[in-house]
Backbone bond lengths (Angstrom), bond angles and torsions (degrees), N, CA, C in turn:
res aa  C-N    CA-C-N  psi(-1)  N-CA   C-N-CA  omega(-1)  CA-C   N-CA-C  phi
1 M - - - 1.461 - - 1.480 107.07 -
2 S 1.314 116.64 125.88 1.474 119.88 -176.07 1.524 112.84 -88.01
3 K 1.276 120.40 -27.42 1.441 120.28 175.95 1.495 111.11 -135.67
4 T 1.307 118.36 162.90 1.455 123.26 -176.49 1.482 108.27 -88.69
5 H 1.310 116.18 133.00 1.483 125.40 177.26 1.514 107.55 -108.71
6 D 1.298 117.65 122.68 1.467 121.18 -177.22 1.530 112.99 -57.47
7 A 1.330 114.80 -33.18 1.490 118.90 -179.41 1.499 112.46 -69.21
8 D 1.353 118.63 -19.29 1.474 120.11 -173.60 1.503 111.19 -62.99
9 V 1.327 119.26 -40.13 1.489 122.02 179.58 1.529 110.18 -60.66
10 A 1.331 116.57 -47.13 1.451 120.74 175.57 1.528 114.51 -59.80
11 F 1.351 113.70 -40.61 1.424 122.29 178.28 1.555 110.32 -61.02
12 I 1.296 117.77 -47.27 1.445 123.49 -179.46 1.570 109.52 -63.45
13 Q 1.289 116.59 -44.10 1.490 122.14 176.07 1.496 111.73 -60.25
14 A 1.375 117.27 -39.95 1.455 120.52 176.20 1.500 111.59 -63.68
15 L 1.348 117.08 -40.85 1.465 120.24 179.34 1.495 110.42 -64.22
16 A 1.344 119.62 -41.23 1.469 123.25 177.52 1.535 110.68 -62.21
17 E 1.308 117.71 -41.94 1.471 119.74 175.74 1.536 112.39 -65.28
18 L 1.302 117.19 -39.13 1.471 123.21 175.35 1.544 109.93 -59.32
19 L 1.313 116.18 -40.55 1.498 121.68 178.37 1.503 109.62 -61.27
20 R 1.303 117.57 -48.85 1.460 124.72 -179.33 1.538 112.55 -61.55
21 T 1.378 114.67 -54.63 1.448 118.50 -172.61 1.532 113.14 -67.93
22 N 1.313 118.88 -23.45 1.415 121.16 -177.16 1.548 112.50 -106.19
23 D 1.344 117.30 8.09 1.456 121.57 179.40 1.535 112.41 55.37
24 L 1.313 115.15 41.21 1.472 119.19 177.09 1.517 109.73 -94.26
25 T 1.325 117.13 157.69 1.447 121.26 177.74 1.514 114.42 -101.47
26 E 1.379 115.64 -18.23 1.468 117.46 -175.56 1.524 108.12 -161.89
27 L 1.363 114.85 141.64 1.446 123.19 171.13 1.549 107.39 -134.89
28 Q 1.332 116.48 142.03 1.441 119.01 173.59 1.512 108.52 -136.24
29 V 1.342 116.60 130.23 1.409 123.54 -173.31 1.517 109.87 -135.79
30 K 1.328 117.84 142.13 1.459 122.06 173.94 1.528 107.53 -121.62
31 R 1.315 118.08 126.02 1.471 125.31 174.43 1.474 108.27 -107.50
32 D 1.341 119.57 127.35 1.429 123.02 174.34 1.543 106.58 -103.10
33 Y 1.307 115.47 129.32 1.538 121.75 179.90 1.475 109.91 -104.89
34 G 1.283 117.96 -16.90 1.462 122.50 -176.25 1.513 109.12 155.85
35 Q 1.302 115.91 -173.50 1.458 119.39 -179.92 1.495 113.05 -61.75
36 D 1.297 119.65 126.33 1.485 128.29 -178.13 1.513 111.30 57.92
37 D 1.335 117.66 30.11 1.496 120.07 177.95 1.522 107.34 -142.18
38 S 1.344 117.36 102.13 1.466 121.24 178.50 1.511 109.33 -145.37
39 L 1.330 112.88 170.97 1.446 120.21 179.94 1.537 105.04 -132.94
40 N 1.374 115.83 121.71 1.438 122.51 172.46 1.473 108.72 -106.91
41 V 1.387 117.63 122.29 1.488 121.91 -177.77 1.507 107.47 -124.22
42 R 1.297 114.71 135.05 1.468 119.97 171.16 1.525 105.54 -131.43
43 V 1.313 116.57 117.07 1.458 122.06 179.56 1.528 107.77 -114.60
44 S 1.347 117.59 126.20 1.424 119.52 179.42 1.534 110.75 -139.81
45 R 1.312 116.66 162.70 1.429 121.79 176.69 1.496 108.58 -146.99
46 K 1.330 115.29 157.39 1.491 122.39 177.30 1.496 107.32 -92.60
47 M 1.325 115.48 128.82 1.476 118.98 177.09 1.538 108.67 -107.18
48 E 1.316 115.10 144.44 1.463 121.40 176.93 1.508 104.82 -82.63
49 Q 1.343 112.61 136.10 1.461 116.99 177.45 1.516 110.17 -95.88
50 Q 1.328 113.23 128.69 1.506 116.30 -179.22 1.527 107.29 -102.17
51 V 1.342 114.90 131.74 1.448 121.86 178.40 1.461 107.65 -102.11
52 V 1.334 115.77 132.04 1.468 120.75 -179.35 1.516 107.15 -123.19
53 Q 1.308 116.49 128.47 1.450 119.54 174.77 1.516 109.23 -109.52
54 V 1.339 111.87 129.31 1.466 117.80 -175.68 1.536 107.00 -100.47
55 A 1.272 113.77 132.43 1.508 120.78 179.07 1.537 108.63 -71.02
56 P 1.333 116.39 149.47 1.456 118.68 -174.55 1.519 114.07 -63.76
57 S 1.328 116.47 -33.63 1.484 116.92 -177.04 1.546 113.41 -94.83
58 A 1.305 117.23 -1.01 1.487 119.81 -177.79 1.512 110.29 -85.58
59 A 1.324 115.41 143.04 1.445 119.83 175.29 1.553 107.33 -80.55
60 P 1.359 117.75 152.15 1.425 120.86 -177.00 1.557 112.55 -54.27
61 A 1.291 118.16 -40.83 1.464 121.14 -179.65 1.570 110.25 -63.21
62 V 1.275 117.63 -33.56 1.504 122.74 -176.27 1.582 107.46 -81.82
63 A 1.393 117.21 -25.82 1.400 119.86 -169.97 1.549 114.06 -78.89
64 A 1.333 116.86 -10.71 1.439 119.57 -175.03 1.551 107.01 -67.47
65 P 1.338 116.33 127.01 1.460 118.78 -175.92 1.505 112.44 -75.58
66 A 1.325 114.78 146.20 1.451 119.56 172.50 1.522 106.93 -83.38
67 P 1.350 116.83 154.67 1.435 116.68 179.17 1.480 116.31 -58.50
68 A 1.305 118.47 -32.73 1.458 122.03 177.05 1.563 110.89 -67.45
69 A 1.338 117.45 -34.50 1.439 119.82 178.45 1.487 109.86 -68.52
70 A 1.334 120.11 -37.83 1.457 123.10 179.98 1.539 108.28 -66.62
71 A 1.270 120.58 -37.33 1.454 122.51 -179.44 1.541 110.62 -71.71
72 A 1.335 117.54 -28.61 1.435 120.95 -178.75 1.572 114.52 -80.65
73 A 1.354 114.77 -12.38 1.442 120.68 -177.26 1.514 108.17 -68.38
74 P 1.374 115.19 143.95 1.463 117.13 -179.54 1.529 109.93 -68.47
75 V 1.335 117.73 153.28 1.468 123.78 179.74 1.486 106.53 -74.53
76 A 1.379 115.55 126.66 1.461 120.07 -179.87 1.495 110.21 -78.84
77 S 1.321 116.32 144.35 1.464 120.04 176.21 1.489 107.57 -87.75
78 E 1.358 117.62 168.51 1.443 121.64 -176.71 1.543 110.62 -61.28
79 S 1.335 118.90 -26.37 1.447 119.89 -179.91 1.504 112.91 -76.61
80 D 1.366 118.54 -13.34 1.370 123.95 179.53 1.538 112.66 -94.08
81 D 1.338 116.83 10.40 1.420 124.00 -178.60 1.502 109.89 -63.64
82 P 1.354 120.72 114.87 1.460 120.82 -177.71 1.507 114.46 -63.37
83 A 1.299 118.06 -25.57 1.460 122.40 178.27 1.513 111.85 -64.86
84 Q 1.332 116.79 -24.34 1.474 122.73 -179.69 1.495 112.58 -92.52
85 A 1.340 117.03 -5.38 1.496 120.52 178.69 1.543 109.29 -63.39
86 P 1.366 118.39 142.34 1.414 119.18 -178.79 1.541 116.00 -61.33
87 G 1.321 116.17 -26.02 1.470 121.69 -178.96 1.518 114.99 -101.37
88 A 1.350 115.49 16.70 1.461 119.43 -176.22 1.521 110.88 -67.37
89 V 1.337 115.22 132.94 1.439 123.10 171.41 1.494 106.32 -103.70
90 T 1.320 119.99 121.09 1.421 122.80 -174.74 1.574 111.86 -110.67
91 S 1.272 113.87 156.48 1.504 118.66 -177.41 1.552 107.73 -73.87
92 P 1.331 114.12 131.93 1.475 117.06 179.97 1.557 108.64 -86.51
93 M 1.316 120.43 2.69 1.499 122.20 -177.05 1.546 110.19 -161.64
94 V 1.320 111.91 169.52 1.455 119.22 174.16 1.513 106.86 -86.79
95 G 1.332 119.07 134.54 1.419 120.19 178.41 1.529 111.25 178.69
96 T 1.369 115.75 -153.60 1.474 122.43 175.58 1.482 109.17 -118.78
97 A 1.310 115.82 129.19 1.485 121.30 -179.74 1.494 112.23 -85.58
98 Y 1.299 116.49 135.21 1.457 121.26 175.12 1.539 108.92 -126.63
99 L 1.315 118.32 131.59 1.392 122.47 -176.16 1.541 113.43 -90.54
100 Q 1.334 116.42 -5.28 1.488 120.44 178.78 1.503 107.19 -138.91
101 S 1.314 116.64 162.46 1.438 121.40 -176.31 1.517 113.78 -70.49
102 E 1.319 117.81 -30.17 1.463 122.22 174.05 1.543 109.52 -160.99
103 P 1.316 117.69 155.31 1.439 120.54 -175.55 1.534 110.47 -53.65
104 G 1.358 114.20 136.12 1.481 120.50 179.85 1.523 116.10 88.67
105 S 1.392 114.98 -14.01 1.479 115.56 179.43 1.510 109.05 -90.89
106 P 1.340 120.08 161.55 1.475 121.10 -178.09 1.534 109.85 -65.48
107 A 1.323 112.67 154.06 1.476 119.26 177.04 1.529 109.42 -66.46
108 F 1.375 114.68 152.91 1.448 119.77 177.72 1.507 110.37 -60.57
109 V 1.318 117.31 -45.67 1.430 121.92 177.33 1.544 110.73 -144.52
110 K 1.272 116.92 160.77 1.491 122.43 174.13 1.528 110.34 -132.70
111 V 1.298 119.30 163.13 1.435 121.32 179.54 1.537 110.34 -56.35
112 G 1.334 115.72 133.05 1.457 119.46 -177.43 1.465 114.68 99.09
113 D 1.377 118.48 -18.47 1.437 121.13 179.96 1.578 110.27 -68.31
114 T 1.313 113.86 144.75 1.492 120.91 171.55 1.539 105.53 -91.39
115 V 1.356 112.83 132.10 1.514 116.77 -178.46 1.539 107.04 -124.11
116 E 1.313 113.48 157.18 1.456 121.91 175.64 1.510 108.96 -103.14
117 E 1.350 117.36 155.61 1.474 121.15 177.51 1.504 106.57 -61.00
118 G 1.353 115.05 131.45 1.420 121.37 177.78 1.526 113.65 95.35
119 Q 1.332 117.43 -14.82 1.465 119.79 -179.89 1.536 110.70 -67.98
120 T 1.332 116.13 139.70 1.471 119.47 178.97 1.524 113.39 -67.85
121 L 1.368 114.62 125.99 1.459 118.45 -178.39 1.524 110.70 -100.41
122 L 1.292 117.62 -32.60 1.456 123.91 176.22 1.529 110.76 -170.20
123 I 1.309 118.19 -177.31 1.450 123.27 -177.35 1.523 107.40 -123.56
124 V 1.325 116.99 138.40 1.478 121.48 168.53 1.436 106.96 -113.83
125 E 1.371 117.12 120.86 1.449 122.73 176.68 1.529 108.25 -89.39
126 A 1.365 113.44 125.05 1.472 118.25 174.97 1.531 107.13 -134.67
127 M 1.307 115.00 124.66 1.473 121.38 176.18 1.553 109.36 54.17
128 K 1.312 115.59 47.71 1.481 122.70 175.37 1.481 111.51 66.29
129 T 1.348 121.66 18.21 1.397 123.26 177.98 1.521 107.43 -117.70
130 M 1.352 118.04 128.18 1.485 123.40 178.72 1.511 108.71 -86.72
131 N 1.320 116.38 114.00 1.489 123.41 -178.36 1.524 108.73 -105.42
132 Q 1.297 118.52 115.72 1.465 123.29 176.18 1.503 107.76 -70.86
133 I 1.371 116.19 135.03 1.422 121.55 177.60 1.561 104.87 -106.90
134 P 1.333 115.44 111.30 1.480 118.64 179.70 1.526 113.92 -85.52
135 S 1.321 116.36 157.88 1.399 121.54 177.17 1.545 109.12 -72.99
136 P 1.308 117.72 126.25 1.484 120.00 179.90 1.515 114.04 -72.54
137 R 1.368 115.53 -11.26 1.456 117.73 -176.31 1.530 107.39 -155.40
138 A 1.333 118.69 160.60 1.429 124.67 170.19 1.500 109.98 -74.70
139 G 1.304 122.07 142.60 1.414 122.31 179.01 1.523 110.57 167.95
140 T 1.333 112.60 -160.21 1.484 121.23 -178.48 1.549 108.46 -114.94
141 V 1.295 118.32 138.25 1.462 122.57 176.91 1.568 105.26 -76.22
142 K 1.325 111.56 111.16 1.521 118.20 -178.28 1.571 109.87 -88.76
143 R 1.337 117.07 -41.28 1.438 119.95 -178.31 1.544 111.49 -147.37
144 I 1.301 117.22 144.28 1.438 124.42 173.15 1.525 105.03 -107.89
145 L 1.348 117.24 119.19 1.450 120.22 -170.59 1.502 114.82 -101.41
146 V 1.314 119.89 -1.71 1.428 126.00 179.80 1.516 113.00 -124.74
147 E 1.325 114.56 151.87 1.485 118.50 172.65 1.502 110.78 -89.67
148 D 1.295 116.21 156.17 1.459 119.71 175.36 1.520 109.42 -64.53
149 G 1.342 115.50 129.85 1.449 121.19 -178.61 1.497 117.07 83.18
150 A 1.356 117.65 6.78 1.483 124.37 -176.61 1.489 108.40 -82.07
151 P 1.383 118.40 141.05 1.413 118.52 173.77 1.564 110.15 -73.99
152 V 1.355 114.40 145.55 1.469 118.40 -179.33 1.531 108.09 -130.65
153 E 1.326 114.38 151.29 1.450 122.25 177.24 1.491 111.86 -101.33
154 F 1.324 118.42 161.37 1.467 122.20 176.67 1.551 107.01 -59.30
155 G 1.350 116.74 131.93 1.385 123.46 177.76 1.516 115.15 83.11
156 A 1.331 117.83 -4.18 1.497 118.31 -178.30 1.519 109.06 -69.10
157 P 1.290 119.26 141.74 1.478 124.42 177.83 1.534 109.41 -68.69
158 L 1.296 116.75 130.05 1.503 123.38 -179.94 1.509 113.37 -103.65
159 M 1.346 114.04 -43.43 1.439 121.06 -174.86 1.570 108.17 -153.02
160 I 1.317 112.20 163.70 1.521 118.59 173.15 1.484 103.34 -120.01
161 V 1.385 115.73 120.07 1.452 122.80 176.77 1.527 106.10 -121.71
162 E 1.332 115.69 115.96 1.426 121.28 -178.56 1.503 112.79 -120.55
C-alpha cells in the first residue's frame, strides 16, 4: 500500500469484529484502490478447542455441557490430548459437525457402539455440502469429542474408535 487510507483502520476493526461474531479463526481480504495501490489484510485468532465426552446412556440433548460443568472439569495434561490417541478420528476439513443425519433423527453412533470400517460416524458440513465421515477402522466408539452442530477445524479430533 503506497498511501494511508483513513477507512483502512475502520475496515480492519470491522473484520476483527466479524471474526468474533461469527466464530471464525481467520479472514483474508485484498482491497485494490488503483494501480500499485492495494491493501492486503489477514486477521486471525487462536480458538480454544473444547472437548466434550458424551456418556453412553445420555441422550445427545442431555449431554450438552453447561458452562459451569466445563469449568469444573480437570485440566488435561498433554498426554491426555485426544488428537494423539491411537484411535482418534480427525476432521478432514473445516466445517460444522452433525452427529445425526437430520434434527430429531437418531445419532449415527453413540459411545459403546461397535462400528465397521467405512461406517458413517458423523457428518461435517462445509460450504453447504454434507460430507459423511467414515470410520477408518472397525472397533468400538470410546469417546465422542464434539457436540452436535459444533464448528470443527481441519485435523480436530472428532471421536475415538478403538
